[in-house]
TORNUFI-623042 format. One record per residue (C-alpha): residue number from 1; residue in one letter; x, y, z negated. Coordinates in pm, whole numbers. Layout:
     n   res        x        y        z
   NUM     a        X        Y        Z
...
This chain:
     n   res        x        y        z
     1     m    17674   -10783    -3665
     2     k    17613   -11057    -3935
     3     t    17449   -11376    -3837
     4     d    17369   -11650    -4092
     5     v    17465   -11984    -3945
     6     t    17498   -12361    -4067
     7     v    17791   -12576    -3974
     8     p    17742   -12946    -3977
     9     i    17992   -13137    -4199
    10     r    18024   -13514    -4239
    11     d    17872   -13495    -4587
    12     g    17617   -13214    -4554
    13     n    17567   -12872    -4397
    14     a    17794   -12580    -4475
    15     r    17639   -12233    -4471
    16     a    17859   -11977    -4296
    17     f    17835   -11637    -4170
    18     v    17949   -11497    -3831
    19     f    18046   -11141    -3773
    20     t    18078   -10991    -3412
    21     p    18133   -10651    -3259
    22     d    17835   -10434    -3216
    23     a    17936   -10364    -2848
    24     g    17991   -10606    -2583
    25     d    17919   -10990    -2526
    26     g    18251   -11134    -2570
    27     p    18413   -11388    -2581
    28     w    18622   -11241    -2863
    29     p    18927   -11378    -3033
    30     v    18855   -11576    -3339
    31     i    18941   -11517    -3695
    32     l    18856   -11797    -3963
    33     f    18811   -11621    -4278
    34     y    18865   -11818    -4605
    35     m    18678   -11651    -4914
    36     d    18840   -11587    -5237
    37     g    18743   -11753    -5574
    38     p    18448   -11536    -5671
    39     a    18265   -11682    -5369
    40     i    18036   -11525    -5099
    41     r    17910   -11171    -5181
    42     p    17863   -10832    -5019
    43     a    18235   -10725    -5056
    44     l    18322   -11025    -4821
    45     f    18051   -10932    -4582
    46     e    18201   -10578    -4565
    47     m    18542   -10730    -4476
    48     g    18398   -10960    -4210
    49     e    18226   -10673    -4062
    50     r    18558   -10462    -4054
    51     m    18733   -10759    -3877
    52     a    18444   -10799    -3623
    53     q    18444   -10435    -3529
    54     a    18828   -10444    -3445
    55     g    18734   -10684    -3174
    56     y    18706   -11025    -3328
    57     y    18458   -11315    -3366
    58     v    18477   -11382    -3746
    59     l    18350   -11706    -3920
    60     l    18329   -11689    -4284
    61     p    18236   -12020    -4446
    62     d    18099   -12087    -4786
    63     m    18371   -12312    -4924
    64     f    18131   -12380    -5223
    65     w    17862   -12500    -4999
    66     r    17851   -12830    -5177
    67     l    17679   -12671    -5476
    68     g    17384   -12571    -5268
    69     p    17232   -12213    -5295
    70     y    17373   -12024    -5594
    71     p    17304   -11672    -5726
    72     p    17529   -11379    -5692
    73     i    17839   -11433    -5922
    74     d    17865   -11193    -6215
    75     l    18230   -11110    -6191
    76     a    18247   -10994    -6553
    77     a    18081   -11306    -6689
    78     a    18266   -11553    -6474
    79     f    18600   -11408    -6537
    80     g    18596   -11178    -6833
    81     s    18655   -11450    -7091
    82     p    18824   -11792    -7118
    83     e    18485   -11955    -7151
    84     g    18364   -11792    -6837
    85     r    18668   -11894    -6641
    86     k    18622   -12258    -6774
    87     v    18268   -12266    -6678
    88     f    18353   -12124    -6348
    89     r    18633   -12377    -6272
    90     e    18408   -12654    -6385
    91     t    18125   -12561    -6174
    92     y    18250   -12370    -5863
    93     f    18598   -12463    -5799
    94     s    18547   -12837    -5848
    95     s    18322   -12831    -5554
    96     t    18622   -12813    -5319
    97     d    18987   -12868    -5316
    98     p    19262   -12875    -5042
    99     t    19169   -13232    -4907
   100     r    18798   -13134    -4877
   101     a    18875   -12786    -4738
   102     m    19094   -12902    -4458
   103     a    18826   -13170    -4367
   104     d    18571   -12882    -4351
   105     t    18806   -12698    -4136
   106     a    18817   -12963    -3886
   107     m    18444   -12937    -3852
   108     f    18475   -12564    -3845
   109     l    18703   -12565    -3543
   110     d    18462   -12822    -3361
   111     w    18169   -12579    -3421
   112     l    18378   -12280    -3299
   113     a    18469   -12460    -2977
   114     d    18093   -12477    -2891
   115     q    18032   -12112    -2944
   116     p    18043   -11912    -2605
   117     q    18126   -11587    -2783
   118     a    18437   -11736    -2949
   119     k    18739   -11716    -2710
   120     p    18915   -12051    -2676
   121     g    19251   -12091    -2767
   122     s    19284   -11756    -2946
   123     r    19258   -11804    -3321
   124     g    19387   -11667    -3628
   125     v    19315   -11745    -3990
   126     t    19315   -11556    -4316
   127     g    19245   -11621    -4664
   128     y    19237   -11440    -4998
   129     c    19309   -11593    -5372
   130     m    19201   -11949    -5341
   131     g    19146   -11899    -4958
   132     g    19499   -11788    -4925
   133     g    19630   -12135    -4994
   134     f    19369   -12268    -4747
   135     a    19485   -12052    -4476
   136     l    19831   -12171    -4482
   137     r    19734   -12531    -4520
   138     a    19505   -12489    -4224
   139     a    19806   -12342    -4017
   140     a    19996   -12666    -4091
   141     a    19708   -12901    -4071
   142     f    19585   -12757    -3720
   143     p    19906   -12610    -3578
   144     d    19764   -12594    -3217
   145     s    19460   -12414    -3340
   146     f    19615   -12106    -3497
   147     a    19830   -11840    -3334
   148     a    19849   -11628    -3649
   149     a    19780   -11717    -4028
   150     a    19782   -11451    -4315
   151     s    19746   -11508    -4695
   152     f    19687   -11236    -4958
   153     h    19704   -11254    -5330
   154     p    19752   -11622    -5304
   155     s    19819   -11876    -5577
   156     n    20069   -12150    -5598
   157     l    20199   -12155    -5253
   158     a    20543   -12291    -5326
   159     t    20549   -12494    -5654
   160     d    20724   -12813    -5748
   161     e    20391   -12995    -5706
   162     p    20410   -13277    -5445
   163     d    20138   -13125    -5219
   164     s    20254   -12756    -5235
   165     p    20173   -12578    -4931
   166     h    20545   -12466    -4860
   167     l    20634   -12835    -4800
   168     e    20428   -12823    -4486
   169     a    20603   -12521    -4317
   170     a    20762   -12735    -4063
   171     q    20425   -12824    -3925
   172     i    20318   -12448    -3864
   173     k    20337   -12288    -3517
   174     a    20160   -11963    -3612
   175     r    20306   -11634    -3699
   176     v    20261   -11598    -4066
   177     l    20197   -11305    -4312
   178     v    20193   -11359    -4686
   179     a    20154   -11082    -4938
   180     g    20150   -11126    -5320
   181     g    20121   -10858    -5601
   182     d    20398   -10765    -5838
   183     k    20178   -10804    -6129
   184     d    20048   -11150    -6038
   185     t    20224   -11443    -6185
   186     s    20046   -11694    -5967
   187     f    20282   -11597    -5687
   188     d    20598   -11457    -5814
   189     e    20933   -11380    -5672
   190     a    21045   -11735    -5717
   191     q    20766   -11867    -5496
   192     k    20801   -11581    -5253
   193     d    21165   -11673    -5206
   194     r    21099   -12060    -5174
   195     l    20829   -12005    -4932
   196     a    21006   -11751    -4720
   197     a    21317   -12000    -4708
   198     a    21085   -12299    -4608
   199     l    20937   -12083    -4331
   200     a    21277   -11961    -4220
   201     q    21419   -12301    -4201
   202     a    21120   -12425    -3995
   203     g    21180   -12135    -3754
   204     i    20839   -11961    -3815
   205     e    20811   -11594    -3752
   206     a    20708   -11480    -4089
   207     q    20681   -11192    -4340
   208     v    20655   -11300    -4701
   209     s    20667   -11026    -4958
   210     i    20546   -10900    -5308
   211     w    20367   -10564    -5283
   212     p    20441   -10321    -5578
   213     g    20133   -10199    -5793
   214     c    19906   -10497    -5683
   215     r    19726   -10752    -5895
   216     h    19567   -11073    -5814
   217     g    19259   -10998    -5611
   218     w    19333   -10635    -5508
   219     v    19179   -10636    -5159
   220     p    18798   -10676    -5199
   221     t    18647   -10349    -5311
   222     d    18428   -10511    -5592
   223     m    18721   -10641    -5787
   224     p    18813   -10472    -6104
   225     i    19152   -10454    -6003
   226     h    19095   -10328    -5640
   227     n    19389   -10130    -5509
   228     p    19273    -9890    -5240
   229     e    19613    -9819    -5107
   230     g    19717   -10179    -5128
   231     a    19397   -10293    -4953
   232     e    19450   -10036    -4667
   233     r    19806   -10173    -4632
   234     h    19655   -10511    -4602
   235     w    19416   -10400    -4315
   236     r    19696   -10232    -4126
   237     e    19931   -10532    -4152
   238     l    19662   -10791    -4096
   239     m    19518   -10622    -3773
   240     a    19871   -10576    -3651
   241     l    19942   -10951    -3691
   242     f    19628   -11052    -3533
   243     d    19640   -10799    -3247
   244     g    19986   -10888    -3159
   245     a    19912   -11285    -3156
   246     l    19568   -11284    -3030
   247     k    19501   -11000    -2788
């Protein structure tokens, strides 16, 4: 079941969506679900519903909430040309960044603590594309809040930048699952190896891998490069991670 909610943030109110199992009253273990770059849309609602029906209380926040209401995004127009991508970056991506996303996350966690159907002390986080980086950052920024963290088709998790997420690996306490695609230059073998080494050095239980035949954005069903086999593998491994850590 999907419910539209509003989460108070210091500089406004973030729209978000809660998904709960159809049966029972909870409380259920919590999944914080960070969206991908193409923003809120039915394909993400499908994913939230599937997580919920596996026995979870799922919060999907709109990370572009500072823009106010916006129409459904035309994927072909937004990402089908250099000009479209430029406009999308300048309009949508400019409304958030890692610093603002983690400030928002603190408020999401406070809000979740007040929800009677959300089980205290049993939380996981997952993210896709842009949200994949947010998920790993959240596990480091709020180490006592998350027992499991997953990141799928992420970008730039282990770069030479001074704020690269892999540099915060020592702060993480969660079990970690990261999966990139072998046809995705935004998270290549070099980044995979660097991230895996950082997590191993920190003593984190982690699986970091590159999946063959998958391209950036392969999980949501509405993406042009959706890979059904890879998406189902994602579901198996994601739910195994959460079931093992949260239930």
